[in-house]
N, C-alpha and C positions, 0 to 999 in steps of 0.2 A: 442660262442667262437670267439674271436677277430682275427684280422689279425696279422701275425707275420712278423716282419722285422728284418734285421740283428742285430740291437741293442737290440731287444727284446729276442733274443735266449740265452739260458743258456747252459753251459757245466757243467755236474755233473759226473765226473769220479769217480767211486767207486772202480774199479779194474785196474790193469795194472801198467806199470812202472811209469806213471805220476800221479797216484792216491795218495792221494785224491786231486782232483782239482775241484773247484766249482767257476765259473765265469760267469758274464753276458756280453752281447755285443759280443758274438762270431758271426762271419760272415763266412759262408763257402766260399764265393767268395773272400773276402779280405784275409782270412787266406790262402786259396789255392794259391792266387796270390803272396802275400808277402812272406810267408814261404815255400810254396810248389814249385811254379814255379821258383821264384828267388833264393831261398836258398836250394832247393832240399829236404826239410823235407818231409818225405813220408806219414805220417799218421796225421789225424786230431788231435788225442790226443797230439801228439808231437808238432804240430803247435800251439795248444791252450796253451801248457806248455810254449813255446817260447813267446807267446803273454802275458801270465800271468807274466812271468819273467820281460819282458820289462815294463809292467804296474807297477809291484811292485817296480822295480828299478827307474821308472820315466824316461825312456830313449827312444830314437828313435828306432822304430822297424826294420828299414831297413839299414840305412846308415852305421853304424859302421861295421856291419858284412859283408855286401856286399863290402865295401871298403877294408877291410882286405882280403876277398876272392880274389878280383880283384888284389890286390898287390901280393898276393901269386901266383895266376895263371900266372901273367906276370913276375914272377921271380924277382920282385923288392924287396921283402923280402923273407926270408926263413922260413921253419917250425921251425927251431931253434930260429929264432928271434921272433916267435909267442909263445915263452915259450914251444916249442915242440908240440903245438896243430896242428893236421892235419885238418886245416880249409878249407876243400874242400867241394864243393856243396854236400849236402846230409848227412854230418857227424853231426848228431843231437847232440851227446854228446859234440863234440868240439864246436858247435855253442852255446849250453847252458853254457858251461864253459867259453867261451869268453864273453858272456853277463855278467856273474858273475864277471870276471876279470875287465871288463870295469866299471861296477857299483861300485866296491870296489877299483878301481884304483890300481889293483894289477898287478905287472909285466908289460907286454906289454899293458895291459888294461889301464894303466895310460896314455899312448900315445894316444890310440884310444878314450879315454874319452874326449880329447880335441876337437874331431870332425874331419871332413875332409875338405879339401879345394879343391874344384873342380872348374875349370874355363874353359870356352870355349876357344879354340885355334883359 
């Protein structure tokens, strides 16, 4: 039996709300940090589904959602301006819907698909 590293691990979900899902390259530490810690996604199956969506859509895993969450948290934009999505930390369904909107440039997703402009002050 060989050694296993993050890129060697598979997720094969056969049951649950994110099944079926089969993907390679799952990493507990990266998924936990990127989706769990930063965005508040609570379970590994949900984290893997978010990762699978970003891989399928060919998009950045962190920046667009975190940027939208930060703008909402600072009252720079409203939930209404996010097409009604309650994009708060931990709201898995809103995160996945926002990923879809960005990928298909639908509604507010068209704006976030352009990326974010962050600069040091």
